[in-house]
VOPAGU-2260 file (C-alpha; in pm, 1 decimal, decimal comma):
REM VOPAGU-2260
SITE   aa  ch    i         X         Y         Z
SITE  MET   A    0   -6437,7     430,5   -2500,8
SITE  LEU   A    1   -6776,5     579,6   -2335,4
SITE  PHE   A    2   -6924,8     433,6   -2614,7
SITE  VAL   A    3   -6797,1     114,7   -2616,1
SITE  VAL   A    4   -6894,0     123,8   -2239,5
SITE  VAL   A    5   -7263,6     197,5   -2307,0
SITE  ILE   A    6   -7264,2     -49,3   -2589,1
SITE  ILE   A    7   -7128,8    -357,0   -2370,2
SITE  SER   A    8   -7337,4    -242,1   -2078,1
SITE  ALA   A    9   -7693,4    -271,5   -2322,4
SITE  LEU   A   10   -7561,6    -626,0   -2455,9
SITE  LEU   A   11   -7488,7    -729,6   -2053,0
SITE  ALA   A   12   -7822,5    -594,2   -2003,4
SITE  TYR   A   13   -7989,9    -816,8   -2251,7
SITE  ALA   A   14   -7814,0   -1121,4   -2154,5
SITE  LEU   A   15   -7915,7   -1051,9   -1803,1
SITE  ALA   A   16   -8262,0   -1005,7   -1842,1
SITE  ARG   A   17   -8325,3   -1259,9   -2090,7
SITE  SER   A   18   -8110,7   -1534,8   -1835,1
SITE  LYS   A   19   -8363,9   -1417,5   -1566,7
SITE  ALA   A   20   -8643,9   -1464,7   -1778,1
SITE  LEU   A   21   -8538,4   -1836,0   -1897,5
SITE  THR   A   22   -8473,0   -1876,7   -1510,6
SITE  ILE   A   23   -8853,3   -1783,7   -1406,9
SITE  ALA   A   24   -8983,7   -1965,4   -1730,3
SITE  THR   A   25   -8749,2   -2295,5   -1575,2
SITE  GLY   A   26   -8904,5   -2248,0   -1205,6
SITE  LEU   A   27   -9275,1   -2173,6   -1324,0
SITE  GLY   A   28   -9317,0   -2466,2   -1562,8
SITE  GLY   A   29   -9198,5   -2334,8   -1950,8
SITE  LYS   A   30   -9217,6   -2052,7   -2145,7
SITE  ARG   A   31   -9556,1   -2026,4   -2176,0
SITE  HIS   A   32   -9610,2   -1898,2   -1827,7
SITE  LEU   A   33   -9416,6   -1556,9   -1961,3
SITE  HIS   A   34   -9639,0   -1310,8   -2099,3
SITE  SER   A   35   -9359,2   -1282,8   -2374,3
SITE  LEU   A   36   -9069,2   -1468,7   -2506,7
SITE  PRO   A   37   -8748,3   -1455,2   -2304,1
SITE  ASN   A   38   -8580,7   -1247,6   -2619,2
SITE  TYR   A   39   -8827,5    -986,7   -2610,9
SITE  TYR   A   40   -8741,1    -930,9   -2216,9
SITE  GLY   A   41   -8370,9    -880,4   -2344,8
SITE  TRP   A   42   -8451,0    -647,4   -2578,8
SITE  TYR   A   43   -8653,8    -462,8   -2329,7
SITE  ALA   A   44   -8348,0    -426,5   -2087,7
SITE  MET   A   45   -8164,5    -309,9   -2365,8
SITE  TRP   A   46   -8392,2     -44,0   -2474,3
SITE  VAL   A   47   -8431,5      97,9   -2097,8
SITE  THR   A   48   -8058,9      69,5   -2056,6
SITE  LEU   A   49   -8022,4     274,0   -2414,1
SITE  LEU   A   50   -8308,9     515,8   -2436,9
SITE  PRO   A   51   -8194,2     731,1   -2113,3
SITE  VAL   A   52   -7853,1     762,6   -2202,0
SITE  THR   A   53   -7925,1     842,3   -2568,7
SITE  VAL   A   54   -8168,9    1119,4   -2455,1
SITE  PHE   A   55   -7939,6    1241,6   -2197,9
SITE  SER   A   56   -7646,0    1263,4   -2450,9
SITE  ILE   A   57   -7837,9    1465,8   -2715,4
SITE  PHE   A   58   -7963,6    1725,1   -2458,0
SITE  TRP   A   59   -7581,9    1729,6   -2336,3
SITE  MET   A   60   -7430,9    1813,5   -2699,0
SITE  LEU   A   61   -7737,9    2078,1   -2747,3
SITE  ILE   A   62   -7701,5    2232,0   -2422,0
SITE  GLU   A   63   -7333,9    2229,0   -2337,1
SITE  PRO   A   64   -7214,1    2454,3   -2617,6
SITE  THR   A   65   -7432,0    2738,5   -2543,8
SITE  LEU   A   66   -7354,9    2669,7   -2161,1
SITE  LEU   A   67   -6970,6    2704,2   -2260,6
SITE  ARG   A   68   -7013,1    3011,6   -2440,6
SITE  GLY   A   69   -7212,1    3186,1   -2205,8
SITE  PHE   A   70   -6978,7    3121,1   -1877,9
SITE  THR   A   71   -6668,7    3191,2   -2121,9
SITE  LEU   A   72   -6820,8    3530,2   -2212,6
SITE  ASP   A   73   -6919,1    3612,9   -1879,0
SITE  TYR   A   74   -6591,0    3557,7   -1727,0
SITE  PHE   A   75   -6416,8    3743,8   -1960,8
SITE  ASN   A   76   -6628,9    4040,6   -1935,1
SITE  SER   A   77   -6564,8    4009,8   -1559,8
SITE  LEU   A   78   -6167,1    4086,3   -1632,7
SITE  PHE   A   79   -6194,1    4288,2   -1928,5
SITE  PRO   A   80   -6511,3    4457,0   -2076,3
SITE  ILE   A   81   -6647,7    4295,9   -2386,7
SITE  ASP   A   82   -6768,9    4638,4   -2537,0
SITE  SER   A   83   -6430,1    4774,4   -2482,4
SITE  THR   A   84   -6287,1    4503,5   -2693,0
SITE  ARG   A   85   -6454,1    4624,0   -3044,5
SITE  VAL   A   86   -6522,9    4278,3   -3156,0
SITE  ALA   A   87   -6809,4    4085,4   -3185,8
SITE  LYS   A   88   -6899,2    3806,4   -2930,5
SITE  ASP   A   89   -6875,8    3532,6   -3206,0
SITE  LEU   A   90   -6519,0    3647,1   -3309,8
SITE  LEU   A   91   -6422,4    3714,7   -2936,8
SITE  TYR   A   92   -6498,4    3358,7   -2840,7
SITE  SER   A   93   -6352,4    3226,4   -3112,2
SITE  GLN   A   94   -6034,4    3375,3   -3050,6
SITE  ILE   A   95   -6097,6    3220,5   -2711,3
SITE  ILE   A   96   -6077,3    2914,5   -2825,9
SITE  ALA   A   97   -5801,0    2972,0   -3066,6
SITE  ALA   A   98   -5609,4    3077,8   -2764,7
SITE  SER   A   99   -5620,5    2755,9   -2557,7
SITE  GLU   A  100   -5486,4    2554,2   -2842,0
SITE  ARG   A  101   -5202,0    2814,3   -2981,1
SITE  SER   A  102   -5084,5    3156,9   -2949,9
SITE  ILE   A  103   -5303,9    3439,9   -3140,6
SITE  GLY   A  104   -5076,4    3766,2   -3125,9
SITE  GLU   A  105   -5105,7    4015,8   -2857,6
SITE  PRO   A  106   -5432,3    4219,9   -2868,6
SITE  GLU   A  107   -5504,6    4478,5   -2591,6
SITE  TYR   A  108   -5689,7    4236,8   -2429,0
SITE  SER   A  109   -5436,1    3946,7   -2426,7
SITE  GLU   A  110   -5425,2    3882,2   -2077,8
SITE  ALA   A  111   -5811,6    3839,1   -2028,0
SITE  LEU   A  112   -5760,8    3648,0   -2345,4
SITE  LYS   A  113   -5518,7    3402,2   -2190,9
SITE  GLU   A  114   -5708,6    3400,2   -1846,1
SITE  SER   A  115   -6030,7    3321,9   -2012,8
SITE  ALA   A  116   -5907,0    3018,3   -2280,8
SITE  SER   A  117   -5749,3    2861,6   -1974,8
SITE  TYR   A  118   -6106,1    2865,2   -1767,8
SITE  TYR   A  119   -6252,3    2744,6   -2094,8
SITE  GLN   A  120   -6052,5    2447,7   -2086,5
SITE  LEU   A  121   -6106,5    2386,2   -1707,6
SITE  LEU   A  122   -6483,7    2428,6   -1803,2
SITE  GLU   A  123   -6457,2    2164,7   -2085,0
SITE  SER   A  124   -6277,6    1876,7   -1885,8
SITE  ARG   A  125   -6493,7    1944,8   -1633,1
SITE  GLY   A  126   -6757,4    1912,9   -1828,7
SITE  SER   A  127   -6633,8    1604,4   -2038,5
SITE  ILE   A  128   -6542,5    1469,4   -1672,5
SITE  GLY   A  129   -6885,7    1512,1   -1511,9
SITE  PHE   A  130   -7101,4    1389,5   -1856,3
SITE  THR   A  131   -6900,7    1064,9   -1829,0
SITE  VAL   A  132   -6988,8    1008,9   -1469,4
SITE  LEU   A  133   -7322,1    1113,3   -1549,0
SITE  VAL   A  134   -7373,1     881,3   -1845,7
SITE  ILE   A  135   -7223,1     556,7   -1653,4
SITE  SER   A  136   -7422,9     639,3   -1364,7
SITE  LEU   A  137   -7741,0     650,0   -1602,3
SITE  VAL   A  138   -7644,6     338,0   -1736,8
SITE  LEU   A  139   -7597,9     156,9   -1411,7
SITE  PHE   A  140   -7930,1     279,6   -1289,4
SITE  SER   A  141   -8149,2     207,4   -1583,1
SITE  GLY   A  142   -7995,6    -114,2   -1632,5
SITE  ALA   A  143   -8010,2    -216,4   -1305,4
SITE  LEU   A  144   -8379,0     -88,4   -1276,6
SITE  SER   A  145   -8479,0    -286,2   -1598,8
SITE  TRP   A  146   -8344,5    -599,4   -1434,4
SITE  LEU   A  147   -8501,8    -610,4   -1150,2
SITE  LYS   A  148   -8855,7    -544,6   -1333,2
SITE  ILE   A  149   -8828,1    -839,5   -1501,9
SITE  SER   A  150   -9151,7   -1084,4   -1370,4
SITE  PRO   A  151   -9365,1   -1314,5   -1544,5
SITE  ARG   A  152   -9642,2   -1035,1   -1607,0
SITE  LEU   A  153   -9431,3    -776,9   -1752,0
SITE  ARG   A  154   -9552,7    -697,4   -2117,7
SITE  ALA   A  155   -9191,1    -706,4   -2246,5
SITE  ARG   A  156   -9289,5    -763,2   -2613,1
SITE  ASN   A  157   -9565,0    -438,5   -2586,2
SITE  HIS   A  158   -9254,5    -197,1   -2451,6
SITE  VAL   A  159   -9061,4    -340,6   -2721,9
SITE  GLU   A  160   -9270,4    -312,8   -2991,3
SITE  LEU   A  161   -9423,2      59,0   -2869,6
SITE  VAL   A  162   -9005,4     182,1   -2887,1
SITE  VAL   A  163   -8962,9      18,6   -3238,5
SITE  ARG   A  164   -9281,1     209,3   -3342,7
SITE  GLY   A  165   -9179,5     517,5   -3218,5
SITE  LEU   A  166   -8821,1     523,4   -3392,5
SITE  LEU   A  167   -9007,6     407,8   -3706,5
SITE  ILE   A  168   -9232,1     722,2   -3653,8
SITE  LEU   A  169   -8914,0     931,8   -3550,5
SITE  SER   A  170   -8747,4     830,6   -3860,9
SITE  SER   A  171   -9037,7     922,1   -4077,6
SITE  CYS   A  172   -9050,3    1252,9   -3937,2
SITE  ILE   A  173   -8703,0    1343,3   -3968,1
SITE  ALA   A  174   -8743,6    1261,6   -4332,9
SITE  ILE   A  175   -9029,3    1478,8   -4349,8
SITE  VAL   A  176   -8897,2    1759,1   -4170,2
SITE  THR   A  177   -8544,8    1753,7   -4396,5
SITE  THR   A  178   -8752,0    1782,2   -4696,0
SITE  VAL   A  179   -8950,6    2052,6   -4597,6
SITE  GLY   A  180   -8662,8    2232,5   -4451,6
SITE  ILE   A  181   -8454,2    2177,9   -4807,0
SITE  VAL   A  182   -8794,6    2315,7   -4983,6
SITE  LEU   A  183   -8858,8    2590,5   -4734,3
SITE  SER   A  184   -8471,2    2715,6   -4771,3
SITE  VAL   A  185   -8497,4    2714,8   -5169,7
SITE  LEU   A  186   -8790,3    2884,0   -5176,0
SITE  PHE   A  187   -8690,1    3151,5   -4946,8
SITE  GLU   A  188   -8354,4    3191,9   -5153,1
SITE  SER   A  189   -8516,1    3195,0   -5449,4
SITE  LEU   A  190   -8798,9    3496,4   -5328,0
SITE  ARG   A  191   -8450,7    3659,5   -5255,7
SITE  PHE   A  192   -8362,1    3622,6   -5582,2
SITE  PHE   A  193   -8677,0    3705,8   -5776,4
SITE  ALA   A  194   -8716,8    4053,2   -5553,3
SITE  LYS   A  195   -8386,8    4148,1   -5744,5
SITE  VAL   A  196   -8479,2    3980,3   -6113,8
SITE  PRO   A  197   -8834,5    3971,7   -6219,9
SITE  ILE   A  198   -8993,9    3632,7   -6240,1
SITE  THR   A  199   -9081,4    3682,7   -6627,8
SITE  GLU   A  200   -8691,9    3785,9   -6705,8
SITE  PHE   A  201   -8575,1    3467,5   -6551,8
SITE  LEU   A  202   -8841,4    3230,1   -6706,3
SITE  PHE   A  203   -8881,6    3372,2   -7049,2
SITE  GLY   A  204   -8542,7    3544,8   -7108,5
SITE  THR   A  205   -8307,0    3424,8   -7375,0
SITE  HIS   A  206   -7967,6    3493,6   -7244,6
SITE  TRP   A  207   -7791,9    3399,5   -6955,7
SITE  SER   A  208   -7511,1    3584,3   -6812,6
SITE  PRO   A  209   -7522,4    3608,0   -6448,2
SITE  GLN   A  210   -7208,5    3800,5   -6421,6
SITE  ILE   A  211   -7263,0    4108,9   -6197,8
SITE  ALA   A  212   -7080,1    4439,4   -6250,1
SITE  LEU   A  213   -6885,8    4539,1   -5984,8
SITE  ARG   A  214   -6779,7    4895,6   -6110,3
SITE  ALA   A  215   -6999,4    5078,7   -6364,2
SITE  ASP   A  216   -6724,8    5087,0   -6623,4
SITE  GLN   A  217   -6688,1    4685,5   -6618,5
SITE  GLN   A  218   -6734,0    4494,6   -6954,1
SITE  GLY   A  219   -6863,0    4155,8   -7027,4
SITE  ALA   A  220   -7076,1    4177,9   -6683,0
SITE  SER   A  221   -7412,2    4226,4   -6814,7
SITE  GLY   A  222   -7616,7    4047,2   -6526,5
SITE  ALA   A  223   -7870,2    3862,1   -6754,6
SITE  PHE   A  224   -8057,0    3605,8   -6607,1
SITE  GLY   A  225   -8264,2    3437,9   -6931,9
SITE  ALA   A  226   -8290,1    3074,3   -6780,5
SITE  ILE   A  227   -8435,4    2956,8   -7150,1
SITE  PRO   A  228   -8098,2    2812,2   -7270,6
SITE  LEU   A  229   -8028,2    2651,3   -6957,0
SITE  PHE   A  230   -8387,3    2457,4   -7020,0
SITE  ALA   A  231   -8287,4    2391,6   -7371,1
SITE  GLY   A  232   -8015,8    2263,5   -7289,4
SITE  THR   A  233   -8105,3    2034,2   -7017,9
SITE  LEU   A  234   -8375,9    1891,5   -7229,5
SITE  LEU   A  235   -8173,5    1847,3   -7528,6
SITE  ILE   A  236   -7898,7    1638,7   -7351,9
SITE  THR   A  237   -8169,2    1428,1   -7174,2
SITE  PHE   A  238   -8374,0    1365,0   -7469,8
SITE  ILE   A  239   -8065,0    1223,0   -7651,9
SITE  ALA   A  240   -7983,3    1035,8   -7326,4
SITE  MET   A  241   -8340,0     861,2   -7305,6
SITE  CYS   A  242   -8292,7     790,6   -7704,5
SITE  VAL   A  243   -8006,2     574,7   -7640,9
SITE  ALA   A  244   -8081,0     465,0   -7265,1
SITE  ALA   A  245   -8461,2     368,9   -7306,3
SITE  PRO   A  246   -8440,1     150,0   -7608,0
SITE  ILE   A  247   -8114,4     -44,0   -7536,1
SITE  GLY   A  248   -8244,6    -105,9   -7155,6
SITE  LEU   A  249   -8572,0    -187,5   -7215,8
SITE  PHE   A  250   -8474,8    -442,7   -7504,9
SITE  SER   A  251   -8215,1    -574,0   -7290,0
SITE  ALA   A  252   -8432,3    -593,4   -7021,1
SITE  ILE   A  253   -8696,5    -797,9   -7233,2
SITE  TYR   A  254   -8473,8   -1056,6   -7370,8
SITE  LEU   A  255   -8318,4   -1097,9   -7012,6
SITE  ALA   A  256   -8665,5   -1168,3   -6859,5
SITE  GLU   A  257   -8815,4   -1362,8   -7151,9
SITE  TYR   A  258   -8576,7   -1514,0   -7389,8
SITE  ALA   A  259   -8217,0   -1568,6   -7210,4
SITE  ASN   A  260   -8156,0   -1883,1   -7001,8
SITE  ASP   A  261   -8030,6   -1876,6   -6693,3
SITE  ARG   A  262   -7689,4   -1930,9   -6790,8
SITE  VAL   A  263   -7658,5   -1664,8   -6998,4
SITE  ARG   A  264   -7848,6   -1423,0   -6749,5
SITE  SER   A  265   -7603,5   -1497,6   -6485,2
SITE  VAL   A  266   -7321,4   -1346,6   -6674,9
SITE  VAL   A  267   -7482,8   -1052,6   -6902,0
SITE  LYS   A  268   -7685,1    -882,6   -6611,6
SITE  PRO   A  269   -7409,8    -805,5   -6380,2
SITE  LEU   A  270   -7185,6    -733,3   -6698,0
SITE  LEU   A  271   -7479,2    -450,3   -6777,0
SITE  GLU   A  272   -7455,5    -400,6   -6419,3
SITE  ILE   A  273   -7097,3    -292,9   -6401,7
SITE  LEU   A  274   -7208,3      33,8   -6588,7
SITE  ALA   A  275   -7371,7     166,8   -6290,4
SITE  GLY   A  276   -7051,3     143,2   -6053,3
SITE  ILE   A  277   -6849,0     318,2   -6290,0
SITE  PRO   A  278   -6754,4     687,1   -6165,7
SITE  THR   A  279   -6935,6     957,0   -6349,7
SITE  VAL   A  280   -6604,3    1132,2   -6376,0
SITE  VAL   A  281   -6448,3     849,2   -6564,0
SITE  TYR   A  282   -6763,1     876,9   -6817,1
SITE  GLY   A  283   -6699,6    1239,5   -6842,1
SITE  PHE   A  284   -6320,5    1175,9   -6961,9
SITE  PHE   A  285   -6430,5     916,2   -7217,1
SITE  ALA   A  286   -6701,2    1176,6   -7371,2
SITE  ALA   A  287   -6428,1    1443,9   -7352,1
SITE  LEU   A  288   -6125,2    1231,8   -7469,8
SITE  MET   A  289   -6325,1     993,9   -7709,8
SITE  VAL   A  290   -6655,8    1018,1   -7803,5
SITE  ALA   A  291   -6633,6    1424,5   -7847,0
SITE  PRO   A  292   -6357,4    1427,3   -8077,8
SITE  TRP   A  293   -6447,8    1142,7   -8287,5
SITE  ILE   A  294   -6805,2    1341,8   -8327,9
SITE  ARG   A  295   -6628,3    1628,5   -8465,7
SITE  SER   A  296   -6389,9    1418,2   -8704,9
SITE  LEU   A  297   -6737,3    1249,8   -8826,6
SITE  ALA   A  298   -6918,4    1556,1   -8874,9
SITE  GLU   A  299   -6615,1    1732,3   -9035,8
SITE  SER   A  300   -6582,9    1453,5   -9290,5
SITE  MET   A  301   -6912,5    1457,4   -9414,2
SITE  GLY   A  302   -6884,1    1837,8   -9504,3
SITE  SER   A  303   -7009,2    2023,8   -9167,4
SITE  GLN   A  304   -6778,4    2320,5   -9041,0
SITE  SER   A  305   -6920,7    2429,6   -8744,0
SITE  VAL   A  306   -6923,0    2166,4   -8479,1
SITE  SER   A  307   -6803,8    2233,7   -8153,4
SITE  SER   A  308   -6534,9    2053,0   -7950,9
SITE  GLU   A  309   -6780,4    1988,2   -7713,6
SITE  SER   A  310   -7143,4    1903,2   -7800,7
SITE  ALA   A  311   -7472,5    1796,5   -7662,5
SITE  LEU   A  312   -7465,6    1507,5   -7890,8
SITE  ALA   A  313   -7147,7    1364,2   -7708,5
SITE  ALA   A  314   -7269,9    1422,1   -7341,6
SITE  GLY   A  315   -7591,5    1283,6   -7434,8
SITE  LEU   A  316   -7428,7     963,8   -7578,6
SITE  VAL   A  317   -7229,7     862,0   -7291,6
SITE  MET   A  318   -7502,2     995,2   -7044,7
SITE  GLY   A  319   -7721,8     722,9   -7224,1
SITE  VAL   A  320   -7471,1     441,5   -7171,6
SITE  MET   A  321   -7453,4     556,6   -6810,3
SITE  ILE   A  322   -7824,1     510,5   -6759,2
SITE  ILE   A  323   -7865,4     189,1   -6973,0
SITE  PRO   A  324   -7834,1     -12,2   -6599,8
SITE  PHE   A  325   -8110,1     190,7   -6448,2
SITE  VAL   A  326   -8391,7     110,9   -6703,9
SITE  SER   A  327   -8260,5    -255,1   -6790,1
SITE  SER   A  328   -8224,5    -338,5   -6378,8
SITE  LEU   A  329   -8560,0    -207,3   -6293,8
SITE  SER   A  330   -8768,6    -296,9   -6600,9
SITE  ASP   A  331   -8603,7    -686,2   -6619,5
SITE  ASP   A  332   -8729,5    -698,3   -6207,7
SITE  VAL   A  333   -9093,8    -560,5   -6296,9
SITE  ILE   A  334   -9120,5    -793,1   -6651,7
SITE  ARG   A  335   -9049,1   -1109,9   -6430,3
SITE  ALA   A  336   -9252,4    -994,3   -6147,6
SITE  VAL   A  337   -9578,6    -989,0   -6427,0
SITE  PRO   A  338   -9762,7   -1368,0   -6319,2
SITE  GLN   A  339   -9677,6   -1663,4   -6515,7
SITE  SER   A  340  -10062,9   -1738,3   -6559,3
SITE  LEU   A  341  -10069,7   -1422,1   -6787,5
SITE  ARG   A  342   -9802,5   -1573,6   -7044,9
SITE  ASP   A  343   -9917,4   -1962,5   -7023,9
SITE  ALA   A  344  -10295,0   -1781,2   -7091,1
SITE  SER   A  345  -10180,3   -1622,3   -7349,1
SITE  LEU   A  346   -9958,5   -1913,0   -7505,8
SITE  ALA   A  347  -10269,3   -2131,5   -7471,6
SITE  MET   A  348  -10473,9   -1890,2   -7681,4
SITE  GLY   A  349  -10262,4   -1946,5   -7975,1
SITE  ALA   A  350  -10018,8   -1621,1   -7899,0
SITE  THR   A  351   -9664,7   -1642,4   -8000,1
SITE  ARG   A  352   -9398,5   -1573,5   -7774,9
SITE  SER   A  353   -9343,9   -1226,5   -7905,7
SITE  GLU   A  354   -9703,0   -1113,2   -7938,8
SITE  THR   A  355   -9711,8   -1243,2   -7572,1
SITE  VAL   A  356   -9464,4   -1009,7   -7485,7
SITE  LYS   A  357   -9601,2    -718,9   -7664,5
SITE  LYS   A  358   -9970,8    -763,8   -7588,2
SITE  VAL   A  359   -9967,7    -926,1   -7207,8
SITE  VAL   A  360   -9659,9    -888,3   -7067,8
SITE  LEU   A  361   -9537,2    -534,6   -7146,2
SITE  PRO   A  362   -9899,0    -379,2   -7051,0
SITE  ALA   A  363   -9879,8    -566,5   -6730,5
SITE  ALA   A  364   -9538,9    -443,1   -6628,6
SITE  LEU   A  365   -9587,2    -106,6   -6791,6
SITE  PRO   A  366   -9628,6      63,5   -6436,9
SITE  GLY   A  367   -9284,9     -44,7   -6319,5
SITE  ILE   A  368   -9149,0      48,7   -6643,6
SITE  VAL   A  369   -9252,8     411,9   -6667,3
SITE  GLY   A  370   -9122,3     440,0   -6274,9
SITE  GLY   A  371   -8787,3     336,1   -6433,8
SITE  LEU   A  372   -8796,9     550,0   -6727,4
SITE  LEU   A  373   -8868,8     817,8   -6473,8
SITE  LEU   A  374   -8596,7     746,1   -6266,1
SITE  ALA   A  375   -8356,0     757,7   -6561,0
SITE  ILE   A  376   -8471,8    1105,4   -6681,3
SITE  SER   A  377   -8428,3    1225,9   -6283,9
SITE  ARG   A  378   -8090,7    1087,1   -6318,2
SITE  ALA   A  379   -8036,7    1242,5   -6664,0
SITE  ILE   A  380   -8111,3    1590,1   -6553,1
SITE  GLY   A  381   -7931,3    1604,0   -6230,1
SITE  GLU   A  382   -7608,3    1476,7   -6368,2
SITE  THR   A  383   -7316,7    1721,5   -6364,7
SITE  MET   A  384   -6970,5    1560,5   -6441,1
SITE  ILE   A  385   -7040,1    1421,7   -6799,9
SITE  VAL   A  386   -7205,8    1783,2   -6926,4
SITE  VAL   A  387   -6920,6    2003,5   -6755,7
SITE  MET   A  388   -6648,6    1773,5   -6943,0
SITE  ALA   A  389   -6845,9    1698,3   -7257,7
SITE  ALA   A  390   -7061,3    1980,2   -7317,7
SITE  GLY   A  391   -6925,6    2296,0   -7184,5
SITE  LEU   A  392   -7058,1    2603,8   -7007,7
SITE  ALA   A  393   -7177,4    2801,1   -7266,6
SITE  ALA   A  394   -7540,1    2880,7   -7239,5
SITE  ASN   A  395   -7658,6    2865,7   -7620,1
SITE  LEU   A  396   -8025,5    2824,6   -7668,9
SITE  THR   A  397   -7992,6    2582,2   -7971,6
SITE  ALA   A  398   -8125,2    2257,7   -8114,2
SITE  ASN   A  399   -7833,3    2164,0   -8285,7
SITE  PRO   A  400   -7656,0    1895,8   -8087,6
SITE  LEU   A  401   -7336,4    1930,0   -8233,0
SITE  GLU   A  402   -7319,1    2265,8   -8078,8
SITE  SER   A  403   -7204,9    2345,2   -7710,6
SITE  VAL   A  404   -7500,6    2378,0   -7462,6
SITE  THR   A  405   -7482,8    2357,4   -7058,6
SITE  THR   A  406   -7777,3    2207,1   -6789,2
SITE  ILE   A  407   -7928,2    2369,0   -6503,2
SITE  THR   A  408   -7682,3    2169,8   -6252,7
SITE  VAL   A  409   -7381,8    2260,5   -6441,1
SITE  GLN   A  410   -7474,8    2667,7   -6392,0
SITE  ILE   A  411   -7574,6    2559,4   -6021,5
SITE  VAL   A  412   -7276,6    2441,3   -5937,2
SITE  THR   A  413   -7077,8    2723,7   -6132,9
SITE  LEU   A  414   -7286,7    2987,0   -5957,6
SITE  LEU   A  415   -7186,4    2903,0   -5636,9
SITE  VAL   A  416   -6820,9    2856,4   -5675,4
SITE  GLY   A  417   -6619,3    3179,9   -5608,3
SITE  ASP   A  418   -6568,7    3480,8   -5398,3
SITE  GLN   A  419   -6913,9    3604,8   -5481,4
SITE  GLU   A  420   -7117,9    3781,8   -5164,1
SITE  PHE   A  421   -7410,6    3547,2   -5087,9
SITE  ASP   A  422   -7671,2    3779,7   -5128,7
SITE  SER   A  423   -7585,0    3884,3   -5491,2
SITE  ALA   A  424   -7807,2    3782,9   -5786,7
SITE  LYS   A  425   -7562,1    3553,2   -5911,1
SITE  THR   A  426   -7534,8    3329,3   -5630,1
SITE  LEU   A  427   -7918,2    3389,3   -5539,3
SITE  ALA   A  428   -7985,3    3200,8   -5938,2
SITE  ALA   A  429   -7832,2    2914,1   -5824,4
SITE  PHE   A  430   -8131,7    2850,5   -5578,7
SITE  ALA   A  431   -8400,5    2969,3   -5846,5
SITE  LEU   A  432   -8272,4    2711,6   -6085,9
SITE  GLY   A  433   -8275,7    2459,2   -5801,7
SITE  LEU   A  434   -8655,8    2537,6   -5720,1
SITE  THR   A  435   -8722,4    2522,0   -6125,9
SITE  LEU   A  436   -8593,8    2162,5   -6107,0
SITE  PHE   A  437   -8779,4    2071,2   -5788,3
SITE  ILE   A  438   -9095,1    2166,8   -5954,2
SITE  VAL   A  439   -9047,6    2015,1   -6261,7
SITE  THR   A  440   -8906,6    1698,3   -6114,7
SITE  LEU   A  441   -9260,4    1719,0   -5897,4
SITE  LEU   A  442   -9462,0    1744,5   -6209,7
SITE  LEU   A  443   -9291,6    1444,8   -6368,9
SITE  ASN   A  444   -9343,0    1249,2   -6052,4
SITE  ILE   A  445   -9748,1    1329,6   -6102,9
SITE  VAL   A  446   -9759,7    1254,9   -6442,4
SITE  ALA   A  447   -9558,6     909,1   -6407,8
SITE  LEU   A  448   -9818,4     834,5   -6078,8
SITE  ARG   A  449  -10119,6     891,8   -6292,7
SITE  ILE   A  450   -9958,3     665,7   -6572,6
SITE  VAL   A  451   -9905,4     402,2   -6304,9
SITE  LYS   A  452  -10239,4     439,5   -6153,5
SITE  LYS   A  453  -10441,0     410,7   -6415,3
SITE  TYR   A  454  -10283,1      98,7   -6591,8
SITE  ARG   A  455  -10265,2     -91,3   -6255,4
SITE  GLU   A  456  -10585,0     -57,0   -6200,7
SITE  GLN   A  457  -10628,8    -272,0   -6533,1
SITE  TYR   A  458  -10399,9    -536,9   -6464,0
SITE  ASP   A  459  -10497,7    -598,6   -6073,5
């Protein structure tokens, strides 16, 4: 309700400020006597109403939990010494919050716990009331102030554009800080892993068995972290997927952009893009229940007896079908963006339609096509569900597409599932795999940017 009140107040401030600006303009002889258009005066009033409340709300959300915790623990300590409870402060505070909602038993400090819970509820209710009163007061004050400041000389447009520019800069900073935070967190945990496992063993080892022995006599828990089988499995499945998605997606894009009429295009393009909306778990079911058994029966009928029920070929084929819309849609948009004048010049020189596509359109559209293929490769590398259901979890170092393999993303999920302690080498290996995947993707982006830059200079 408080949020609704604030929004309604901001909209009311907009309407009143705009109305006042129009009234002033009418009295002066027209809008030309105002520094800005009336709408800017309305936006100015809305921003002046919203921004102080937003800043105060963010500050309150950050400071209120700390204040509640500090006051509540101090009150408990005045009733019963915290050191005598032999409980950590965080756990004690959690017990107080739980006691404010339900009964949690009868520890030796139960009376102090109950009184502290009542005190916590009192603080929380008073804080809520105080926050509501302050927000409403701030909205009324800032709204009235913005209305009073409306005048012909007020540079409302400059103020509004300054706020918008600030929001854009803030959004950019949030994106950058988030990216840096992700990279640093992954890097920090990866360094902890490499302190336990040599980086040479991780990058060049050929045996992956991340199970850590809990006892000296435990079997089947060697703790080997050679990631070569994971890299090989990821590259194998990605290669198979791109062998399916790249030609089909690119050829379909060429047909839709250069040969199909509008009627055919309006039907075929939506049908292709439906594939992008199918959940990956559905593709996984299809690969596990239909494609993988069919590949196995076909291989056995041809005399091969060493065909796994879960294979890289099954996962790669279905993943390739899933990626077709990415390649097709992006390539189609890029090809259609090539200036028609290039096509007309080629046809005027006597080139056929196919020669124009091969010699003029495709080279001009190559930067965008490379970008689409790179996006498709990233999509294939990051896919998990299809590989889990169709290719299995076995870390086999093989180039045979009929055998079971696994990928980096599948192992990341597997390593982070279970009751293993977080600082074990098994769990930290997931971060090392994530860092490796990040570096590989970064290198792919650098290569793609160089290719795009090279060919863009030729056709600018």
